[in-house]
C-alpha positions in Angstrom: 0.0 0.0 0.0 2.8 2.3 0.9 4.6 1.5 -2.4 1.5 2.5 -4.3 1.3 5.8 -2.5 4.9 6.6 -3.4 4.3 5.7 -7.0 1.2 8.0 -7.2 3.1 10.9 -5.6 6.0 10.5 -8.0 3.6 10.3 -11.0 1.8 13.4 -9.9 5.0 15.3 -9.4 6.2 14.4 -12.9 2.9 15.3 -14.4 2.9 18.8 -12.7 6.5 19.3 -13.8 5.6 18.4 -17.4 2.7 20.9 -17.3 5.0 23.7 -16.1 7.6 22.9 -18.8 4.8 22.9 -21.4 3.6 26.3 -20.3 7.1 27.7 -20.4 7.5 26.4 -24.0 4.2 27.9 -25.0 5.1 31.2 -23.5 8.5 31.2 -25.3 7.0 30.3 -28.7 4.3 33.0 -28.2 7.1 35.5 -27.5 8.9 34.5 -30.7 5.8 35.5 -32.6 6.2 39.1 -31.3 9.8 39.7 -32.4 10.3 42.7 -34.5 11.2 42.4 -38.1 13.5 45.3 -37.8 17.1 45.3 -36.7 19.8 42.7 -36.1 22.1 42.0 -33.3 25.6 40.6 -33.3 24.7 37.7 -31.0 21.9 35.1 -30.8 22.1 35.5 -27.0 21.0 39.1 -27.3 17.9 38.1 -29.2 17.1 35.4 -26.7 17.7 37.9 -23.9 15.3 40.3 -25.4 12.6 37.6 -25.8 13.1 36.2 -22.3 12.7 39.7 -20.8 9.2 40.1 -22.2 6.5 39.9 -19.6 3.7 37.4 -20.1 0.4 37.5 -18.3 -2.0 34.5 -18.4 -5.5 35.8 -19.1 -8.2 34.0 -17.1 -10.5 33.1 -20.0 -12.7 30.1 -19.1 -11.8 27.7 -21.9 -10.0 24.5 -21.0 -8.5 23.7 -24.4 -6.8 27.1 -24.7 -4.4 29.3 -22.9 -4.6 33.0 -23.5 -1.5 35.2 -23.1 -0.9 38.9 -23.0 2.7 39.6 -24.0 4.2 43.0 -23.2 6.6 43.9 -26.1 9.4 46.2 -24.9 12.6 45.7 -26.9 15.4 47.6 -28.5 16.3 47.4 -32.2 20.0 47.0 -32.7 21.6 47.9 -36.0 25.0 46.5 -36.9 26.9 49.0 -39.0 30.4 50.5 -38.4 29.2 51.0 -34.8 26.3 49.7 -32.8 23.1 51.7 -33.0 20.4 50.9 -30.6 16.8 52.0 -31.0 14.2 51.6 -28.4 11.2 50.4 -30.4 8.6 51.1 -27.8 6.1 49.0 -25.9 2.7 47.5 -26.6 0.6 44.5 -25.9 0.2 41.4 -28.1 -2.6 38.9 -27.5 -2.0 35.2 -28.3 -4.1 32.1 -27.8 -2.8 28.6 -27.8 -5.0 25.5 -28.5 -3.6 22.5 -26.5 -5.6 20.1 -28.7 -4.2 21.0 -32.1 -0.9 22.7 -30.9 -1.8 25.9 -32.7 -1.2 29.5 -31.9 -3.7 32.3 -32.8 -2.6 35.9 -33.1 -5.6 37.8 -31.7 -4.4 41.3 -31.0 -1.5 43.7 -31.7 -0.3 41.9 -34.8 -0.4 43.3 -38.4 -2.2 40.1 -39.4 -4.6 38.3 -37.1 -5.8 34.7 -36.9 -9.3 35.6 -35.9 -11.1 33.5 -38.5 -9.0 30.4 -37.7 -9.6 30.9 -34.0 -13.4 31.0 -34.4 -13.4 28.2 -36.9 -11.5 26.0 -34.4 -13.8 26.9 -31.4 -16.4 24.4 -30.5 -20.0 25.6 -30.3 -20.2 25.4 -26.5 -16.9 27.3 -26.3 -18.3 30.1 -28.5 -21.4 30.3 -26.4 -19.3 30.5 -23.3 -17.1 33.3 -24.7 -20.0 35.4 -26.0 -22.0 34.8 -22.8 -19.4 36.6 -20.8 -20.9 40.0 -19.8 -17.8 42.0 -20.3 -15.4 40.1 -22.5 -13.0 43.1 -22.6 -12.2 42.6 -18.9 -10.1 39.6 -20.0 -7.9 41.8 -22.1 -9.5 40.5 -25.3 -12.8 41.8 -26.5 -14.3 38.6 -27.9 -17.5 40.3 -28.9 -15.5 42.7 -31.1 -13.5 39.7 -32.5 -16.7 37.8 -33.3 -18.3 40.9 -35.1 -15.1 41.3 -37.1 -15.0 37.6 -38.0 -18.6 37.8 -39.2 -17.8 40.6 -41.7 -17.3 39.8 -45.4 -13.7 40.1 -46.6 -14.6 43.3 -48.4 -15.9 44.9 -45.3 -12.9 43.7 -43.3 -10.6 45.4 -45.7 -12.7 48.6 -45.7 -13.2 48.9 -42.0 -9.9 47.4 -40.9 -9.2 45.6 -37.7 -10.1 47.7 -34.6 -10.5 45.2 -31.8 -7.1 46.0 -30.4 -4.3 48.5 -31.1 -1.8 47.4 -33.8 1.7 47.3 -32.4 3.1 48.5 -35.7 1.1 51.8 -35.1 2.2 52.1 -31.5 5.9 51.3 -31.9 8.5 53.8 -33.1 12.3 54.1 -33.2 14.3 56.4 -31.1 18.0 56.1 -32.0 20.8 56.0 -29.5 24.2 55.8 -31.0 27.0 54.1 -29.1 
């Protein structure tokens, strides 16, 4: 009996450890989605350092198959020329969802191109009802009602009206040069 208890304890510890490792990997991959397309550094370690410093907040959205993340972008843009030029790009928030079941990321806010249609296509009907039944979906950091209305627009109307459910980081970020 005692042996069985120890086996169960060890199994639970390993399972919890695996879940923590999985969340760390999800966070890291989500952070990679936010890297700026501008600039280059002279070391991979500098890129990894910038990515690792980004703050991640887990949004408490009541869907078990998903994890929702708010990633605070706050990086410099290093230019390699005859001397190093660093530019603070600025800061803004990106919103990412990850679906455990199909191992898929969805860019829901802050990005120049969003995965809103795919996100709603992959939601189950009961999940959609749960999301839209929330009285104030914006309190989760993501306005799901706005996303749903945007998703229901025709492609022509989407192009004409544009995406306005969250701020685009490309509009928020700017370069301020500091020469070293």
